[in-house]
C-alpha positions as CSV (number, residue, x, y, z in Angstrom):
1,M,0.2,0.3,0.5
2,T,1.0,3.5,-1.1
3,N,2.0,5.8,2.3
4,P,-0.7,8.5,1.8
5,L,1.7,10.9,4.0
6,L,4.8,10.8,1.0
7,A,3.2,12.9,-0.9
8,A,1.0,15.9,-0.2
9,S,-2.3,15.5,0.6
10,P,-5.0,15.8,-1.9
11,L,-7.7,17.0,0.7
12,P,-8.4,20.5,1.0
13,Y,-6.0,23.0,2.5
14,G,-3.7,19.8,2.8
15,L,-5.8,18.0,5.4
16,P,-3.6,14.9,6.1
17,P,-5.7,11.6,5.3
18,F,-6.0,10.5,9.0
19,E,-9.1,7.8,7.6
20,A,-6.3,6.1,5.0
21,L,-3.3,6.3,7.5
22,T,-2.0,3.1,10.0
23,A,0.6,3.7,12.6
24,G,3.1,1.9,10.7
25,Q,2.7,4.7,8.1
26,Y,3.5,7.6,10.5
27,G,6.4,6.0,11.5
28,A,8.3,4.8,8.0
29,A,6.6,8.8,6.5
30,I,9.4,10.1,9.7
31,E,11.9,7.8,8.8
32,A,11.5,8.9,5.2
33,G,11.3,12.8,6.1
34,L,14.5,12.9,8.2
35,A,16.7,11.1,5.8
36,A,15.1,13.4,2.6
37,H,15.4,16.7,5.1
38,L,19.3,15.7,6.0
39,D,19.8,15.4,1.9
40,E,18.3,18.7,1.5
41,I,20.7,19.9,4.6
42,Q,23.6,18.3,3.2
43,A,22.9,19.9,-0.5
44,I,22.5,23.6,1.3
45,S,25.6,23.2,3.1
46,S,27.9,21.6,0.9
47,N,26.9,24.3,-2.1
48,A,29.9,24.9,-3.6
49,A,28.2,28.5,-4.5
50,P,28.9,31.6,-2.1
51,A,26.0,31.9,-0.1
52,T,23.1,34.1,-0.6
53,F,19.9,34.7,0.9
54,E,18.1,32.4,-2.1
55,N,20.5,29.2,-2.1
56,T,20.7,29.5,1.5
57,A,17.7,30.9,3.6
58,L,15.5,30.3,1.4
59,A,16.6,26.6,1.0
60,M,16.5,26.4,4.1
61,E,12.5,27.2,4.1
62,R,12.0,25.1,1.8
63,S,13.5,21.9,3.2
64,G,11.6,19.6,5.4
65,Q,8.3,19.6,3.6
66,L,8.1,15.7,4.1
67,L,9.1,15.6,7.5
68,N,7.1,18.4,8.7
69,R,4.1,17.0,7.0
70,A,4.4,13.8,8.6
71,A,5.4,14.9,12.3
72,A,2.8,17.3,12.5
73,A,0.1,14.6,11.5
74,F,1.8,11.9,14.0
75,F,2.5,14.0,17.4
76,T,-1.5,15.0,16.8
77,L,-2.5,11.3,17.3
78,V,0.2,11.2,20.4
79,S,-1.9,14.0,22.5
80,A,-4.9,13.7,21.1
81,D,-6.0,9.8,19.9
82,A,-2.8,8.0,21.1
83,S,-2.9,3.9,20.7
84,A,-0.6,1.7,21.9
85,E,1.2,1.6,19.0
86,I,1.2,5.2,18.3
87,R,2.9,5.8,22.0
88,E,5.7,3.1,21.4
89,L,6.3,4.9,18.4
90,E,6.7,8.0,20.0
91,T,8.9,6.8,22.7
92,E,11.1,5.4,19.9
93,L,11.0,8.6,18.1
94,S,11.5,11.5,20.6
95,P,15.0,11.2,20.9
96,R,15.5,11.1,17.5
97,F,13.9,14.5,16.4
98,Q,15.7,16.0,19.3
99,A,18.7,14.0,17.6
100,H,17.9,15.5,14.3
101,Q,17.5,18.8,15.6
102,D,21.0,18.8,16.8
103,E,22.2,17.3,13.4
104,V,20.9,20.2,11.5
105,F,21.9,23.0,14.1
106,L,25.5,21.7,15.0
107,N,26.1,21.7,11.3
108,G,29.4,24.1,11.2
109,A,29.2,24.5,7.7
110,L,25.3,25.1,7.4
111,Y,26.3,27.7,10.2
112,G,29.1,29.6,8.3
113,R,26.9,30.3,5.0
114,F,23.9,31.9,7.1
115,A,26.8,34.1,8.9
116,A,27.9,34.7,5.3
117,I,25.0,35.9,3.8
118,D,24.6,39.7,3.5
119,A,21.5,40.6,5.4
120,D,21.8,44.4,4.9
121,S,19.7,44.6,1.5
122,L,17.3,42.2,2.1
123,D,13.6,43.5,3.3
124,P,12.6,43.3,6.9
125,E,11.0,39.9,7.2
126,S,13.9,38.3,5.5
127,A,16.5,40.2,7.6
128,R,14.7,39.1,10.4
129,L,14.4,35.3,8.8
130,V,18.5,35.3,9.0
131,E,18.7,37.0,12.3
132,E,16.6,34.4,13.5
133,Y,18.2,31.1,12.4
134,L,21.5,32.3,13.7
135,K,20.6,33.4,17.3
136,E,18.9,29.4,17.0
137,F,22.2,27.9,15.6
138,R,24.2,30.3,18.8
139,Q,21.5,29.0,21.4
140,S,21.9,25.3,20.2
141,G,25.6,25.3,21.1
142,I,27.3,25.7,17.5
143,Q,30.0,27.9,19.1
144,L,31.2,24.9,21.3
145,E,34.2,23.2,20.9
146,A,33.5,19.4,19.7
147,P,33.4,17.9,23.2
148,G,30.8,20.4,24.6
149,Q,28.5,19.6,21.3
150,E,29.0,16.0,22.0
151,R,27.9,16.2,25.4
152,L,25.4,18.6,24.6
153,R,23.9,15.8,22.3
154,A,23.7,13.4,24.8
155,I,21.5,15.9,26.9
156,N,19.4,16.8,24.7
157,A,18.7,13.2,23.4
158,E,18.1,12.2,27.2
159,L,15.6,15.0,27.9
160,A,13.6,14.0,24.9
161,R,13.4,10.5,26.4
162,L,12.3,11.9,30.1
163,G,9.9,13.8,28.6
164,T,8.6,11.5,26.9
165,E,8.1,8.7,29.6
166,F,6.6,11.9,32.1
167,G,4.0,13.0,29.9
168,Q,3.1,9.3,29.0
169,R,3.3,8.3,32.8
170,V,0.9,11.6,34.0
171,K,-1.9,10.6,31.5
172,E,-1.7,7.1,33.0
173,G,-1.8,8.7,36.4
174,M,-4.6,11.0,35.5
175,K,-6.8,8.1,34.7
176,S,-5.8,5.6,37.4
177,A,-6.2,8.6,40.1
178,A,-9.9,8.9,38.6
179,L,-12.1,8.5,41.7
180,L,-14.7,5.5,41.5
181,L,-17.6,5.5,44.0
182,E,-20.2,2.5,44.9
183,D,-23.2,5.0,45.9
184,A,-25.3,7.2,43.9
185,G,-26.0,9.5,47.5
186,D,-22.1,9.9,47.6
187,L,-22.3,12.4,44.3
188,A,-24.8,14.9,46.3
189,G,-24.5,18.0,45.2
190,L,-23.6,17.4,41.5
191,P,-25.4,18.5,39.1
192,A,-27.3,15.8,37.3
193,D,-25.7,15.7,34.1
194,D,-22.7,15.4,35.7
195,V,-23.8,12.2,37.5
196,A,-24.8,10.7,34.8
197,S,-21.4,11.1,33.0
198,A,-19.8,9.8,35.7
199,A,-22.0,7.1,35.6
200,E,-21.1,6.6,31.5
201,A,-17.0,7.1,32.4
202,A,-17.7,4.3,35.4
203,R,-19.6,2.2,32.4
204,A,-16.8,2.7,29.8
205,A,-13.9,1.6,32.3
206,G,-16.0,-1.7,33.1
207,H,-17.6,-0.6,36.1
208,D,-21.2,-0.9,35.3
209,G,-23.7,0.7,37.9
210,K,-21.1,2.5,39.6
211,F,-19.7,5.9,39.2
212,L,-16.2,7.4,38.0
213,L,-14.8,10.9,39.0
214,T,-12.5,11.6,36.1
215,L,-9.9,14.3,36.7
216,I,-8.6,17.2,34.6
217,Q,-5.2,18.2,34.4
218,P,-5.1,21.3,36.9
219,G,-4.9,20.1,41.0
220,N,-8.0,22.1,41.5
221,Q,-10.9,19.8,40.2
222,P,-14.3,21.2,39.2
223,A,-16.6,18.7,41.1
224,L,-15.2,19.8,44.4
225,A,-17.4,22.7,44.0
226,S,-20.6,20.7,44.0
227,L,-19.9,17.6,46.2
228,E,-21.6,17.7,49.5
229,N,-20.0,15.0,51.5
230,R,-17.1,16.5,52.9
231,D,-15.4,12.7,52.9
232,V,-15.8,12.3,49.1
233,R,-14.1,16.0,48.5
234,R,-11.1,14.9,50.3
235,R,-10.9,12.1,48.7
236,L,-11.1,13.3,45.2
237,F,-8.7,16.5,46.3
238,E,-6.0,13.7,47.6
239,A,-6.4,11.8,44.7
240,S,-5.7,14.9,42.4
241,V,-2.8,16.2,44.0
242,A,-0.8,13.2,45.2
243,R,-0.7,12.2,41.2
244,G,2.6,11.3,40.2
245,S,4.1,11.8,43.6
246,G,2.9,8.6,45.8
247,G,5.5,5.9,44.5
248,G,4.8,3.4,41.9
249,S,5.4,2.6,38.0
250,L,3.6,6.1,37.7
251,D,5.6,8.3,39.8
252,V,7.4,11.3,37.9
253,L,9.4,13.0,40.4
254,D,12.8,10.6,39.4
255,L,11.9,11.9,36.0
256,A,11.9,16.1,37.0
257,R,14.6,15.9,39.1
258,E,16.8,14.4,36.9
259,M,15.7,16.6,34.2
260,A,15.9,19.4,36.3
261,R,19.7,18.6,36.4
262,L,20.4,18.2,32.8
263,R,18.5,21.8,32.2
264,A,21.0,22.8,34.5
265,E,23.9,21.4,33.2
266,K,22.7,22.1,29.6
267,A,22.4,26.1,30.3
268,Q,26.0,26.3,32.0
269,L,27.2,24.6,28.7
270,L,25.6,27.4,26.4
271,G,27.4,30.0,29.1
272,F,24.0,30.5,31.3
273,A,24.1,30.5,35.1
274,N,20.8,28.4,35.0
275,Y,18.5,27.2,32.5
276,A,16.0,29.8,33.5
277,E,18.5,32.2,31.9
278,L,18.7,30.7,28.8
279,V,14.9,30.2,28.2
280,A,14.7,34.3,28.9
281,D,17.2,34.6,26.5
282,R,14.2,33.4,23.9
283,Q,11.3,35.5,25.3
284,T,9.8,38.9,24.9
285,A,11.1,39.4,28.6
286,P,13.9,41.2,28.7
287,D,15.5,39.2,30.9
288,F,15.1,36.4,33.5
289,E,15.3,39.6,36.3
290,A,12.6,41.4,34.8
291,V,10.3,38.2,35.1
292,R,11.3,37.5,38.8
293,T,10.4,41.2,39.4
294,M,6.9,40.7,37.8
295,L,6.2,37.8,40.3
296,S,7.6,39.3,43.2
297,R,5.6,41.9,42.9
298,M,2.3,40.0,42.9
299,A,2.7,37.4,45.1
300,P,2.6,39.5,48.4
301,A,-0.7,40.9,47.4
302,A,-2.4,37.6,45.9
303,V,-1.6,36.0,48.8
304,R,-3.5,38.9,51.2
305,N,-6.6,38.7,48.9
306,A,-6.1,35.0,49.4
307,D,-6.2,34.9,53.0
308,A,-9.0,37.0,53.1
309,E,-11.3,34.8,51.1
310,A,-10.0,32.0,53.4
311,A,-11.2,34.1,56.4
312,A,-14.6,34.8,54.5
313,L,-14.9,30.8,53.8
314,A,-14.3,29.6,57.6
315,D,-17.0,32.1,58.5
316,V,-19.3,30.1,56.1
317,A,-18.3,27.0,56.6
318,G,-18.4,27.3,60.2
319,H,-15.6,25.0,60.8
320,P,-11.7,25.0,60.5
321,L,-11.4,25.3,56.1
322,E,-9.7,22.2,54.5
323,A,-7.9,22.1,51.0
324,W,-10.7,20.6,49.9
325,D,-13.2,22.8,51.2
326,W,-12.4,25.6,49.2
327,A,-13.9,25.4,46.0
328,Y,-17.5,24.4,47.8
329,Y,-17.8,27.2,50.7
330,S,-16.2,29.7,47.6
331,A,-19.5,28.8,45.5
332,K,-21.1,28.7,48.4
333,V,-20.4,32.3,49.1
334,R,-20.9,33.5,45.1
335,R,-24.5,32.0,45.9
336,E,-25.4,33.2,49.4
337,K,-23.7,36.9,48.8
338,Y,-23.8,37.6,45.5
339,D,-26.5,35.0,44.2
340,V,-24.6,33.4,41.6
341,D,-24.8,29.5,41.0
342,E,-22.7,28.7,38.8
343,Q,-23.9,25.3,37.8
344,A,-27.4,26.6,37.1
345,L,-25.7,28.7,34.7
346,R,-24.8,25.3,32.6
347,P,-28.3,25.1,31.0
348,Y,-27.4,28.4,29.2
349,F,-24.0,27.6,27.9
350,E,-24.8,24.4,25.8
351,L,-21.9,23.6,23.8
352,D,-22.8,23.7,20.0
353,R,-24.6,26.9,20.4
354,V,-21.4,28.4,22.4
355,I,-19.3,27.3,19.6
356,T,-21.7,28.6,16.2
357,E,-23.4,31.4,18.1
358,G,-20.8,32.7,20.5
359,V,-17.1,31.8,19.6
360,F,-17.7,32.0,15.7
361,F,-20.3,34.7,16.0
362,A,-17.7,37.2,17.6
363,A,-15.2,36.0,15.1
364,T,-17.5,37.2,12.2
365,A,-18.8,40.2,13.9
366,L,-15.0,41.6,14.1
367,Y,-13.2,40.0,11.3
368,G,-15.8,39.3,8.7
369,I,-14.7,35.5,8.5
370,T,-17.5,32.5,8.5
371,F,-17.5,29.0,8.9
372,H,-18.7,26.0,7.0
373,E,-19.0,23.1,8.8
374,R,-17.0,20.1,6.2
375,P,-18.6,16.5,7.3
376,D,-17.4,15.5,4.0
377,L,-14.3,15.5,5.5
378,G,-12.7,12.9,7.8
379,A,-10.7,13.5,11.1
380,Y,-8.2,11.0,13.0
381,H,-11.2,10.4,15.5
382,P,-15.5,10.4,14.8
383,D,-15.6,13.5,17.8
384,V,-13.7,15.9,15.9
385,R,-15.8,18.1,13.8
386,I,-14.3,20.7,10.6
387,W,-15.2,23.9,9.3
388,E,-14.0,25.6,6.2
389,V,-13.3,29.2,7.3
390,R,-13.6,32.1,4.6
391,N,-13.0,35.6,4.6
392,G,-15.3,38.1,4.0
393,D,-15.2,37.7,-0.1
394,G,-15.8,34.5,0.1
395,T,-12.1,32.9,-0.3
396,G,-10.8,30.0,1.3
397,L,-8.9,31.2,4.6
398,G,-8.4,27.7,6.4
399,L,-9.6,24.8,7.9
400,F,-10.9,25.0,11.4
401,L,-10.7,21.6,13.6
402,G,-12.5,21.1,16.8
403,D,-11.8,18.0,19.3
404,Y,-13.5,18.8,22.6
405,Y,-14.4,15.6,24.2
406,A,-12.5,14.0,26.8
407,R,-11.4,10.2,26.2
408,E,-8.7,8.0,27.4
409,S,-6.4,7.7,24.5
410,K,-6.1,12.1,24.8
411,R,-4.1,14.0,27.1
412,G,-5.3,16.1,29.9
413,G,-5.7,20.1,29.4
414,A,-6.6,22.2,26.6
415,W,-4.3,23.2,23.7
416,M,-3.9,24.4,19.6
417,N,-1.7,22.9,17.4
418,S,-1.2,23.1,13.7
419,L,-1.4,20.5,11.1
420,V,-0.5,23.1,8.2
421,D,1.1,26.3,8.6
422,Q,0.6,29.5,6.3
423,S,3.4,30.2,4.5
424,G,3.6,32.6,1.2
425,L,6.8,31.0,0.5
426,L,5.2,27.7,0.3
427,G,2.0,28.4,-0.9
428,T,-0.2,26.5,1.9
429,R,-2.9,27.5,3.7
430,P,-3.7,27.2,7.8
431,V,-5.1,23.9,9.0
432,V,-5.6,24.5,12.7
433,I,-6.8,22.3,15.6
434,N,-8.3,23.1,18.9
435,T,-8.6,20.4,21.5
436,L,-10.3,20.1,24.8
437,N,-11.1,17.9,27.3
438,I,-15.0,18.3,28.2
439,S,-16.9,15.2,29.7
440,K,-19.0,13.7,26.7
441,P,-22.7,13.2,28.3
442,P,-24.7,10.1,28.0
443,A,-26.0,9.9,24.0
444,G,-28.6,12.4,23.4
445,E,-27.7,14.4,26.0
446,P,-26.6,17.7,25.9
447,T,-23.5,19.0,26.5
448,L,-23.5,21.7,29.0
449,L,-20.4,24.0,30.1
450,T,-19.0,25.7,32.8
451,L,-17.9,28.6,33.3
452,D,-14.3,27.6,33.3
453,E,-14.8,25.4,30.4
454,L,-16.2,28.3,28.3
455,R,-13.6,30.2,29.2
456,T,-11.5,27.6,27.5
457,L,-13.4,27.2,24.5
458,F,-13.0,31.0,23.8
459,H,-9.4,31.2,25.0
460,E,-8.2,28.4,22.7
461,F,-10.0,29.8,19.9
462,G,-7.9,32.7,20.3
463,H,-4.7,30.7,19.7
464,A,-6.8,29.2,16.7
465,L,-7.2,32.6,15.3
466,H,-3.7,33.2,15.3
467,G,-3.3,30.2,13.1
468,L,-5.5,30.9,10.5
469,F,-5.1,34.5,10.3
470,S,-1.5,34.3,9.5
471,N,0.0,36.2,6.6
472,V,3.5,35.8,6.4
473,T,5.8,34.6,3.8
474,Y,8.3,32.2,5.5
475,P,6.8,29.2,7.8
476,R,9.3,30.1,10.4
477,F,7.0,32.6,11.3
478,S,3.9,31.3,11.0
479,G,0.9,32.3,13.1
480,T,1.6,30.9,16.9
481,A,5.3,30.5,15.8
482,V,6.4,33.2,18.3
483,P,8.3,33.6,21.9
484,R,6.5,31.5,24.5
485,D,6.0,34.6,26.3
486,F,3.9,36.0,23.6
487,V,1.9,33.4,22.6
488,E,-0.8,33.2,25.3
489,Y,-1.5,36.8,24.5
490,P,-4.1,36.9,21.0
491,S,-6.0,33.3,23.3
492,Q,-6.5,36.0,26.3
493,V,-7.6,38.7,24.7
494,N,-10.3,36.5,22.5
495,E,-11.5,35.8,26.1
496,M,-13.2,39.0,26.4
497,W,-15.7,38.5,24.1
498,I,-17.0,36.1,26.8
499,M,-19.5,38.3,28.6
500,W,-19.7,41.0,25.9
501,P,-23.5,42.2,25.8
502,E,-23.8,41.9,22.1
503,V,-22.0,38.2,21.8
504,L,-23.3,36.9,25.4
505,S,-27.1,37.9,24.2
506,N,-26.5,35.5,21.5
507,Y,-25.3,32.4,22.4
508,A,-26.2,32.3,26.2
509,R,-29.8,30.8,26.1
510,H,-31.2,28.0,28.0
511,H,-31.2,24.8,26.0
512,V,-34.5,23.6,26.8
513,T,-36.9,27.0,26.7
514,G,-34.4,29.3,24.3
515,E,-34.7,32.3,26.8
516,P,-31.6,34.2,27.2
517,L,-29.5,34.5,30.4
518,P,-31.3,37.2,32.4
519,Q,-29.5,40.3,32.5
520,D,-29.7,40.8,36.4
521,V,-27.7,37.5,36.4
522,V,-25.1,38.7,34.0
523,D,-25.1,42.1,36.9
524,R,-24.5,39.7,40.0
525,L,-21.3,37.7,37.6
526,E,-19.9,40.9,37.0
527,E,-20.4,42.4,40.8
528,S,-18.5,38.9,41.7
529,R,-16.1,39.0,39.6
530,L,-12.8,39.7,41.9
531,W,-14.7,37.2,44.3
532,G,-11.7,34.4,44.3
533,E,-9.4,35.4,42.3
534,G,-7.0,35.6,45.6
535,F,-7.2,32.1,44.8
536,A,-6.6,31.8,41.1
537,T,-3.8,34.4,41.5
538,T,-1.9,32.7,44.2
539,E,-2.7,29.0,42.7
540,Y,-1.4,30.1,39.2
541,L,2.0,32.1,41.0
542,G,2.4,29.0,43.3
543,A,3.0,27.0,39.9
544,A,4.8,29.8,38.0
545,L,7.3,30.5,40.8
546,L,7.8,26.3,41.6
547,D,8.7,26.3,37.6
548,L,11.3,28.9,38.1
549,A,12.6,27.3,41.2
550,W,13.5,24.0,39.5
551,H,15.1,26.0,36.7
552,T,17.2,28.0,38.7
553,L,19.3,25.1,40.7
554,E,22.6,24.5,39.1
555,P,23.5,20.8,38.5
556,G,24.8,19.8,41.7
557,D,21.9,21.3,43.9
558,V,19.3,19.4,42.3
559,P,17.3,18.0,45.7
560,D,16.7,14.2,46.4
561,D,13.4,15.2,47.9
562,A,11.0,17.0,45.5
563,V,8.2,17.6,48.1
564,E,10.4,18.9,50.5
565,F,11.8,21.0,47.7
566,E,8.6,22.1,46.7
567,A,7.6,23.1,50.0
568,K,10.7,25.1,50.4
569,A,10.7,26.6,47.1
570,L,7.3,27.9,47.7
571,A,7.6,29.5,50.9
572,A,10.8,31.1,50.0
573,A,9.1,32.7,47.1
574,G,6.4,34.1,49.9
575,I,4.0,32.3,47.9
576,A,2.9,28.9,49.9
577,H,-0.7,28.9,51.4
578,P,-1.9,25.8,53.4
579,L,-5.2,25.8,51.8
580,I,-4.1,26.4,48.0
581,P,-1.3,24.4,46.6
582,P,-0.2,25.0,43.2
583,R,-2.4,25.0,39.9
584,Y,0.2,21.9,38.9
585,R,2.4,20.6,41.7
586,T,5.7,18.5,40.2
587,G,4.2,15.5,39.9
588,Y,1.9,16.8,37.1
589,F,3.3,19.7,35.9
590,Q,3.2,18.3,32.4
591,H,4.2,22.1,30.9
592,I,7.5,21.8,32.1
593,F,8.7,18.6,32.0
594,A,6.7,17.0,29.2
595,G,9.1,18.5,26.7
596,A,10.7,21.8,27.1
597,G,7.6,23.6,25.7
598,Y,6.7,25.7,28.6
599,A,10.1,24.6,30.9
600,A,11.4,28.0,33.2
601,G,8.7,29.4,31.1
602,Y,5.1,29.2,32.7
603,Y,5.6,32.9,33.9
604,S,4.5,33.3,30.1
605,Y,0.3,33.1,31.3
606,I,0.7,36.3,33.3
607,W,3.1,38.0,31.1
608,S,1.6,37.7,28.3
609,E,-1.9,38.7,30.2
610,V,0.2,42.1,30.5
611,L,-0.6,42.8,27.0
612,D,-4.0,41.1,27.2
613,A,-5.3,43.8,29.6
614,E,-4.1,46.6,27.9
615,T,-5.5,45.7,24.7
616,V,-9.1,44.5,26.3
617,D,-8.4,48.6,27.1
618,W,-7.6,49.5,23.5
619,F,-10.9,47.6,22.6
620,K,-13.6,49.2,24.9
621,E,-11.7,52.6,24.4
622,N,-12.2,52.5,20.2
623,G,-15.7,50.9,20.5
624,G,-15.3,47.7,21.3
625,L,-16.7,44.7,19.0
626,S,-16.5,46.5,15.6
627,R,-15.1,45.6,12.0
628,A,-12.7,48.2,12.4
629,N,-10.8,47.3,15.5
630,G,-10.7,43.7,14.2
631,E,-9.4,44.5,10.9
632,R,-6.5,46.3,12.6
633,F,-6.3,43.6,15.5
634,R,-5.7,41.2,12.5
635,E,-3.3,43.4,10.3
636,E,-1.3,44.7,12.6
637,L,-0.8,41.6,15.5
638,L,-2.7,38.1,14.3
639,S,-1.4,37.7,10.9
640,R,2.3,38.8,11.6
641,G,3.4,35.9,13.0
642,N,7.1,36.5,14.3
643,S,8.1,37.9,11.1
644,R,8.5,41.3,13.5
645,D,9.1,41.6,17.2
646,P,6.0,40.6,18.9
647,L,6.7,43.7,20.8
648,E,7.0,46.1,18.2
649,S,3.5,44.9,16.7
650,F,2.0,45.6,20.4
651,R,3.5,49.0,20.3
652,I,2.1,49.8,16.9
653,L,-1.4,48.3,17.7
654,R,-1.6,50.3,21.5
655,G,0.7,53.3,20.5
656,R,3.1,52.9,23.7
657,E,5.1,50.3,25.8
658,A,2.5,48.1,28.1
659,N,1.7,48.7,31.3
660,L,1.4,46.7,34.4
661,D,-1.6,49.1,36.1
662,P,-4.7,47.3,33.8
663,L,-3.6,43.7,34.9
664,L,-3.3,45.0,38.7
665,K,-6.4,46.4,38.6
666,R,-8.3,43.2,36.6
667,R,-7.1,40.8,39.5
668,G,-7.5,43.2,42.4
669,L,-4.2,43.3,43.0
670,E,-3.7,47.2,43.7
671,Y,-5.9,46.8,46.7
672,P,-7.7,44.4,49.1
673,P,-11.3,43.6,47.0
674,S,-14.8,43.8,49.1
675,I,-14.8,40.2,49.7
676,A,-16.5,39.7,53.2
677,P,-19.6,38.0,52.9
């Protein structure tokens, strides 16, 4: 059988032909892609002609198309629908990908050709391309002597192996930590559709007649806000926060320690004091100290507000508070003080209507784009839906895939990734995916969203817009290929439309009666906006500062006891709170240990939120939800990718540098909010 990945896909926009592929074909195509790309690199680096932009940089951008095509399809399955065979292939291939990256960026002849390019006469995007390649060569160790490069290759290979194993253990750990309950009475307080989902999850796992509370990736589980049985809350909380650190085959603390040690050694090899300094060199933040200063400024105010919230919760509870009580009594305060019952809101947030009449409606109002479902196109799983996205003039923009439901073969959390990157050079248009983990209801039942799931839906679509609107020449700069501490910014901006009156009234309708969400409820939601920000900010900063603690170590300082290290690190950062564990503890901190995506960069959510808060103010100052505002945001920021300095794109949009004050006001960190019940 011919391997479909060996040639460009004949499907619209280059959508991979998932339905025609077998697991073995992914591996074979990647092997062929690795070999073909090395041949292409060899041809560029050994070219006898003097180095020019065309025969070096452009040739580099055109290379690797088979590898990129096969890898994009394969790693989509790894994260979203991984069979045992795909997981085995991931374990085998991950170090190979890292070794391949080293083979390219530790190629002295190739580096020499890039260094010889005369960039002075190039247009700005082309000059930036050369500059970015040279920077990656240097950050990859090209200037090290041979022994240093050899050690770096070994470190990179081992980090790739450990990161893959960490991610696989975390996925299995989340599944095994799910709480199985025998009696329906133990679920008292849980909404009926959640009870039905728990029964369905138990049935699917082979426990007919029982109830399975599955976990989401962060430590704080949604069911904790509803479960009336305090002991069940305790068991669910403890199962969640103990993941990956209880010994046994799914414990990941040994992997985390070794990865921290290897990253510290790698940073020192490359001339940096620690791994956090190395990562900061690749971001929009001017340096690591700027990041630490911002987090240190926010931490005391966050803890102060969290303490005030804790006192209010203890008064309501009438007994000493434990960590597993927080969400339950916080929801009670919302109901009693603000008359906001989040569970009662869910019938107004039905998934399909939120997608089409909320997320898509806002995008059409802002950018003029339209969405056309394509049931004729297939993806890697029957639950995945595909829409063709068209510009206001009817021309095709790209494809958007939505994969919304949780399943055992999918890792936890929510994310966006690209199957095809936009590029003027290659003539490709974008194909992007949003992946979430919403519990799937029994057949025929509606999917009703929590406020957090609603926010995630809009957030991830902000990433999708960043990919869809890309309008760059070079694939290296496409869409979300921006510094890590900038990538969350457009997605956070897209959250502003959730409560925008015109958008909210369009999607927030009762799934049975069709009645809109009452205005007095909307008003009360706004009044309660700051309630819980102490908890949320403390929880987030705990994870961000824990990340930095692991990545400011020297190789010899990596601790033997990761749990003790975690406690001491949080205390030293002034963010330890007995009732608020970090959003991610070391044992399930997939962002920073399953690969290097957010390692020493989890701070980027709050760093990006500074730009987001400023941009929300800009939209409001200029009339809000309008085509004019949308077109400017698209043209000056979303379409640019990394083709120019992203902060320059922000400055052009906003007219000045970013200011921290709007963020502090948003999170209630400029003064203690009024939160007494």
